[in-house]
C-alpha positions, 0 to 999 in steps of 0.5 A: 485479503487486501494486498498493498505495498508500504514504502517509506519516504525519506525527505531530502532534509534527512538524507545525511542523517540516514546515510550516517546511521546506515553506515553504522547499522545495516538494519533498515528498520533500525535506521528508520527509527532515527529519522523523520519519515513518512510512508506511502502506500501503493495499491494496484488492482492486480496483486500479481504485480507486487514483488515481495518485501525487499531492499531497493538501492538502485534507480532501476530496482522495480517497486511494482510491475515496471515502476522503478525506484527512479520513477518513485523518487521523481514522483514523491520528491524523495531523497535520491541517494538513500535506499528504501524498502518495500513492505508487502502488506496483507490486511483483512478487509473486515475484521471483528464484524461478527460470526457470520458474513452475509454477501449482498446481492447487487440486484436487490433493491433497497426498500425504504424512504429513499430510492438510490442507484446501488453500485459496489465500489471500494473506497480507502480513505475517501479515494475510489479504487477503480477496478478492485475486486473483493472475493468473499468466501461463503460460510457453510 
């Protein structure tokens, strides 16, 4: 399982609309449907650093480990007075790939037309995730 946080980014241009809608409804997801926003995904190599899904309203609220909402707002130029919500997501790395999974032995040399140095790396959307560990359970 791959764990990561999904955090909506409310642009400054939508700040007033968000605040008006949030005064009427305390349902964060319902308010998000009324504005234009984006998501950012936060991925760490240590899933124990994540907190559960939660509403963040104050600058000193923690998003992940010692990374605060104020730090996040500065990094992504996000609206400064609106709250946000962290969604803790869990995704299976391989879905619908067949009935069995065969783990690869990294010491095995590929035979064929080309020889190359094989290393196991994790890429998500063409971004190298260094230090990530994938646990593959063996099928009986």
